[in-house]
Steps between C-alpha positions, in 0.01 A plus 500: 500500500281768339624800294318834529639789294839330469529442871513146634259448787513208743214264422280527800500624863508144635830420321646822619412425860630139474836611341561773763368331818728447795719184478440218738778337699861609447607578852468791742673749281352454150539704188171553327703659217851636486387835656242391750561303824232291683582435864290245685482633850434298810663713764702796391736629227685825447430700179614825349274802576276573206550163325161343586271485196240258636428255774246240596415354836548664837824698485601808705793739427728680740781735398837383628855607533830325577577460867872497423761773453340751740151488356376563141614756253339846523319687228771763500747230400311270259200705386274240668431361843447122545562304182328175600166393621395182687206309338351264754204263487383227261445540125677596179705819464580623150801733466657693207737798465470722195493208263854392604598137463469298818775262606423246768798358705520254786762576764646211690571538875773762556502598136490882463455743213505874480219651285453853371221647719296590194520138358384300798135384452424241772642239733379248755464628855762268634760651265733725701529856372676826558529829320849648453611825356720507189798731481411829338727634226514813290138603576376166368424181694520138403185309458265768629707563826423178684511118477295228667708220640302167504608182674340157461338263519194593295375629169558855381392686185694770332426712188699589190444699190544221242694185546782516757863415445698341787866589488783338695730734702731679467295741290403871470133594448291799431319578828181586316500154338609306810217289667668272756817333600616207717568556867866394478588816290450862560549788260742791501440814304714551190517835330593536128608858488538486117123478486417724791237757388496347150124445515422810701400310813643233738459167324608141507747575223675748728452310827509122511449239765823300523483153635865394535469179689487167318240231560175712506241604250317816395157524341456776235216594274487641147366827623629801695251574776572865564382649823399871508703713738307625796 
């Protein structure tokens, strides 16, 4: 370590390259660091549009949409068209999303999870998926208007602002901080009229997602991911 003008500088380019080189081994979905996912592709995977930061090998990309629930969500509804792309070929695909933390999960056969559409990063091609609309309420919408339902088996990667907290149901959550929930529970909309308009805009404090059923879980993050109104 060398100090120049009070600033500590890494001692040499070689050391910098070695310390930050891709890791070897570790499976098909490997974290290079908490915010960067390395997927070893031999076939195809699905990834969030715009999440590719680099790739090596022979990989092609195709924009995709869910084949379920009468096609994919239109721009007039979500502010975007297809949300996923298919990456196909052989090589390494490096993904990240606005420096959010990456969480890698393995779903067993028939295991299903519902993920905020903005928080899905990637999943194996054999994982079943569908896009479903969330209920709108008071001019706001939970989780950016839509969720992606994923069914195993296979690896998936989701993103969170900071470390997630997994809460057992029943529970109420701020929709702007809600990342995902188990397939055996579904949310209702709860309105706290004592707080309505308190912050001058529809918010998670005014509107909550209520998960009344026991035996499930909800994933929340220490951040309110506010989506601009169209």
